[in-house]
N, C-alpha and C positions, 0 to 999 in steps of 0.2 A: 836249102834244107834237104837232107837225104830222105828219100821216100821210105816211110816205115810201113810195114804191113799192118793193116787195120784188123784187129781181131773181131770176129763175128759175135763171140760170146765174151762179154767183158765181166771180169770179177774184180771188185775193188780190193786194193791192198789192205791187209789186216792192220789194225792199230799197232800191233807189235812191230811189223815190218816198217811202217811209216816212222814209228818212234826210233827204231834202230837206225834207219837211214838218216834221220834228223840228227841223232847223237853223233854219228860218224861225221856228217858234214860240219856240225858245230865244233867238234873236237879239232878237225883239220883247220878250219877257219880260225878258231881261237888260238891254236898253237902258233900258226904262222903270224897272226896279228900281234900276239904277245911278243914274239921274237923281234918283229919289226919295231914295235913300240919301245921295247927295252934297248934295242941297238940305237935307235934314232932319237929317243926321248928318255935318256937314262935317269933323269932327276924328276920323276913323276911324284908330285906331292900326294902321299897316301896317308889317310888318317885311319886309326883303328878305334872302333866303337864296339864295346861288348865282345871283343875278340874277333870282330869282322872288319876286314879291310874295306874302306870306303874310298872310291875314286871320285875326284871332282867331276861335276857334270860335263865340263868341257872335254875331259879325258874320256868319259863314257861315250860322248858324241863322236870324238875322234876314233875311238876303238870300234864303234858301230859302223861308221862310214868306211874305215879301213877294212873292217871285216867284210862288208858288202863288196868292196872292190876286189878283195882277195877271193871271195866266193865266186864272183863272175870271171875272174882271170882263170881260176882253177876249173870251174864248171861250165863256162860259157859255151865251149864247143860241144860238150856232151848234151847240154840243154838244147842247143839249137838243132843238133843232128838227131838226138834220140829221146829228148824229153826226160833226161836223167841227169842227176848229180852223181858224184862218186858214191855217196851213200846209197842212193836209189839203185845205182848199177850193181853194187854189192848185194843188195837185197832183191834184185831182179824185179823192180817195180818201175813204172813210167808215168809221167804226167801226160794226160791226153785231154782233148775236149770230151764232152759228155758221151759222144757216140764213138769215141776211140780214135778220132783223127788227130794228127800232130798239132801242137800248139805253137803259133809263131812266137819268136823270141820277144818281139815288142809287147805282146800280150802278157807273156810271162813276167817281164820286167815291170810293166806299168800296173797290171791288175793283180798280180800274184805276189811278187817279191817286194814291191814298194810298201805294202802293208806290213810285211815281215820286218822291213827295215825300221819302221816306226814302232812296231811291237817290241823290238829290242830295247827301245828307250822308255816304253811305258808298260810296266809289268801287268797292269790290269787289261791292257789291250792284248797282250800275249795270251792271257787266260781266256779272254773273250774270243780270240782267234781259234784257240784249240778246243774249246768246249763242244762245238757242233760235231766234232769227230765221233763223239759217243752216240750221236743220233743216226747219222747215215754215212759214217766213215769219210766225211768231208769237213775240212776246216773252213773257217770264214773266208780265208783267201781263195779257197777253191770255189766257193759260191760266187765271190766277186769276179773271178776270172772265167767262170763257166767251165772249170776243169775238174778232173777227178784223177786219182792216182790208182792205176790198175796193177794187178799182180800178173806179170808176164807168164809165169809158169801155169797159172790157172785159167788165163784168158786164151781163148782159141778162136 
């Protein structure tokens, strides 16, 4: 892992920056996963209920696992070296331990992103994961991993 400078004064990333980074990462992951699924599984059975397309659960699981694989293929090196995804890099924010030190990749995967993988399949878990951010700018996965997301422009 590349040694990152540890800021002495840590400022948590704003909810807006975290949301912006999340949206960028989800859009990239979803676009690539959708292209892969359409190319390799062109006959996906989709039902429409009340104007909303419903995918079978197996396809949702496939999409989630594929999305996670794509996420780590795209962001793995950035996460390991800088504690950032493409979205976090664009918004100049970084995942760190509570005191600003870098987070090992195995901790990120097992304690942080594993919950997010399950949350993709269980909508209420996604909500439960996100709600704590309004309390202290940390999501449930941050508490479980002992991490925080700092704003690199404001942390010194």
